[in-house]
C-alpha positions as CSV (number, residue, x, y, z in Angstrom):
1,M,76.6,176.1,82.8
2,L,78.8,177.6,80.1
3,I,81.8,177.8,82.5
4,I,81.5,174.1,83.4
5,H,81.2,173.3,79.7
6,T,84.4,175.2,78.8
7,N,86.3,173.6,81.7
8,C,85.2,170.2,80.4
9,L,86.4,171.1,76.9
10,R,89.7,172.3,78.3
11,V,90.2,169.1,80.2
12,I,89.3,167.0,77.2
13,R,91.7,169.1,75.0
14,N,94.5,168.7,77.5
15,A,93.9,165.0,77.7
16,W,93.9,164.7,73.9
17,H,97.3,166.6,73.8
18,F,98.7,164.4,76.5
19,Y,97.5,161.3,74.6
20,Y,98.9,162.6,71.3
21,A,102.3,163.3,72.9
22,L,102.3,159.8,74.6
23,A,101.5,158.2,71.2
24,L,104.3,160.2,69.6
25,V,106.8,159.1,72.2
26,F,105.6,155.5,71.9
27,K,106.0,155.6,68.1
28,V,109.6,157.0,68.4
29,V,110.6,154.4,71.0
30,C,109.1,151.6,68.9
31,G,110.8,153.0,65.8
32,G,114.1,153.1,67.7
33,I,113.7,149.5,68.9
34,G,112.8,148.4,65.4
35,I,115.9,150.1,63.9
36,A,118.1,148.6,66.7
37,L,116.7,145.1,65.8
38,I,117.2,145.6,62.0
39,T,120.8,146.9,62.2
40,P,123.4,144.3,63.1
């Protein structure tokens, strides 16, 4: 039971890291587009 629990936690943690990285990339891309729109 403990092994299954740790595996679930690891998967959740990996998914969280992936989501965080995705959000970071999304923020950078949106920031870049925003700057491109603002600058003539």
